[in-house]
C-alpha angles and dihedrals in degrees: 000000000000128000121212109216124212094262090056095256119136121227135169117271111259114192090193089073090061091049093050092047093052092043089055089051090045091055092053095059133065115273093253091062096047127106125229124255092244091056090048090053088047094055090049089050092049091056090047093049090058079085093197120160092229136019132177116231089240091055090054093051091048088056092050093051089048093051092048092054091047087059089052093247097135097151088050092048088051090052091046088052091051089048089051091049092051090051088051090053089052091050090050091055093068135343103156105072099095095041092052096043090050091048090053092049090046094246100113099094096170093061095036094054098037094089115037091194093065127077099215092194092069115096091221091053092044089062090062093043092050091051086049093056092052090047093051091047094051090042093055097041106033118006106046123063109260095245091055092051092047092049089051092050091047091053092242089125135355119232100208125219097009085157088074101029097104091059121081093243135115140223119255138336150182104247113229089229094158093063092043093053095042100043100026130240142224127245125181088347094305124118116238109196128205107290119247095205142039095244092054089045090056092049093048090049090056092047090051091047092052093047092048095046091052093062101045133045103223136065129284133206134214124199107225092206088084089068095063097082090054092051086056091049089055092050094049091048092050092048092049094049093046091047092051094043092050092054093207094312095106121072121228093259093055094045087051094049093048092047092050091048091054091044093053089050092051091044090056094046093048094051090044088054090055094047098046096038094054091046095048101038119092121203127213085263089073096249144076112281111278094230135159124203110215112209117193126157105211119197093219094049111123088208096046094130094049091048091049088057093047095050089047091054093046090054093046092052093045089050091055092045130202128290116252125210089283092056091250120135107243133172112272117225091221146090099032110217127218118188123197120220111211138158092282096052111024094111092258100113097293126157092246099041087116089066091052091051088055089048092054091047088051093049090052092056104026104025094236149125110060118212132237122189108221087195094059095034092058088055092052101036105047094266095312133126117195143145128280114240108259097327118330113357115103131200119231117244113274133176127211125226090282094056094254124137112244127188109149111082093033128111148185120255096208149293138259119183132209125222102225099179092056089060091052092048092053093044093055093205095311104130093192090057091042093057091044092052092044092054090049093051094045089057088051089053089050090055092049091047091051088054087060092048094047092050090062096043112106094018112145126224093247092078088077117007093182089061103035109024106027106045115270088110107350145343101238125162121256111280093015116137121244094216097115091060091056094055139063095030100294090125127028132228118203140224110204126196137195132198111021089157094051096047089051091052090049096049102033105019093234138080120272084247089069112087092241092047092044092056090053094043092052088051090053092050091048092050090056092043090049088052091054089049091051092050089046091054091047097050108016089235121128105247111180140175117253128196093233116245100201105104089178088062089062086064097040095053092044092048093050093047094048091051090049103038105020129230115338118183115252090358117061097003093076096061093233141055122231111262113254113307097342124136110253110266090234096054114107104238131133118240096248092055091043092055094044091050096045094047092079091058092049089058091054092042092069094165093066142309139165133191128213135219113205105211124171120220095004095178088068095045104062097134089049091051092049089054089050092052089054089052092050090054092055100037120023136038101220133013144150141192127250127187138196093203119120124208136202115214093199100059104009094245109168107196138074119323106227133221110235129210092273091058091252131134109250136175108237090211107049098007092235109166100181109118093204089062095050134077099213096141130109132226104222091106100012092249111159102175134101120310124229140201115259124210091271091054091240130131111275137158116244102245147337093032136113115248122282 
């Protein structure tokens, strides 16, 4: 039997601790109120004989109090309760020493591996992680209601980003980059005026990204179409300078040629600035900015040709990669790329199909970009096409006072996720009980989400001038409250979920791809969506369902439930739950059928969702990938490609990197053993760092990734 301590750690059950606690209470009362040693041992045995896989410390203490009162020892039970209260006060004094000291000495694996984008060995990154441990501790003990903290510890729900909760900051956003470039901004008290060239605009964009990322904890997205006008400014400046310098000696064709040459040079330099700045900057969060570049060619864009050039150059440079410390081109983790498929570039004879072909080639080698179907998104989002925030979280459509849709300059307040399989386990196939439990837990999620909302109410613009005063979100005055941006749907707040596949297996005995399971799964999704609609009606805030992005949560929920309920076939035995609505990785299904099936759940999951195609050896499957891109355009809103193919940068071997007899990675072709010169990572979570050996001596990504 395992005991879950208040800090979330799991230890073996030790009955002697119950005995010692009762003995201390015994010594504090008169002899006539004491209980015999045999009875003390009996109480410890009764708890032990519960024979549960997992118990919370609080549950054990509740049992002890109950057994003492059963014995008629009310004064003793009262003393035990007082002893328990005093111990709680001692715990409240400090609970972070060990976690912080172990983090500094590189022993705290849970924290070090929680965020794969952070190198926890670096002193600068440790500062953020140490602050995060203090925040989590205060959040659990002081800030959150006890029942929310307990539900989080039990794996009933997951209160995301507790390591930032005590600060007045939010999750993710769409930076209003157009306004900041056109009207200027302020950083560190210095005025940044509207750029006069593409190169300067690219530099300003990266500075804005770093400043924004330092004052929030989620990702942010930038629409590259705002750069088109600055590329034209550069062209016009070059053409004017060349014309004036030539003093009538150069003909129009020569002037045009020279201006274009200088423009292409500046285009390359500007895009390179974005790529290298983002990958070399470190925010106050101890990592590179978690930023996504959104690339959409709009037919009504007055700078369409310029933006086509920009997108093409972004893809070319991503395809090439960035040199690592060995001088080898590798895939950078950031920026994430999202490419929109529209009528002009959906590989059906459109003018910009050539850019889409480059995007597919880039995906095959570098995993990005992801793909959004403008056609399907317009169906799902009231005719709109816009960027996800950071990577997958989508805002809900919202209109300003003039009836115009607005997306840039909006944000998400936070996320709480629901453990669906645990409800199925407790319901034991009884649908009536299942829906009752689900409604109870949805209300718990609502209370937890309102904690996030209320923590932001009353915050003043001074906490992050780049967000609230200088245009990333708003242009408020100093000292002005941000409350109006938290209400009436301007920002969103998200209900996440894990394990639709597993809960369907538990309740119906079949996968949610089976017609019987599918009908039940849709009802589960609609129940959650209905709860969001109800909360929206009650509060005016935009609650929305979010296909939870935390792959590590798939493991956490499964681990907790296995410890508590034991091994359940095709549920807890796998060691993970399937993320959100996805088809289980072991289920035999072709990718076209998978996308067609999952598309219906993306529509319900309005707050964000993405589907994956697992394709081996993608670089040798470009025609197939192009067919898949066509299918995405017609069938699903948001999708991306994964691969299981390894790659050696020394010899170009494109197969599986082996594990040699010395438990080292090794290229079977040239026998290279240097990790930095191999691509042996996987795309499920986007992690591009160093791999490690798990306890089973099998290949596994460090963190936030489904099993390999």
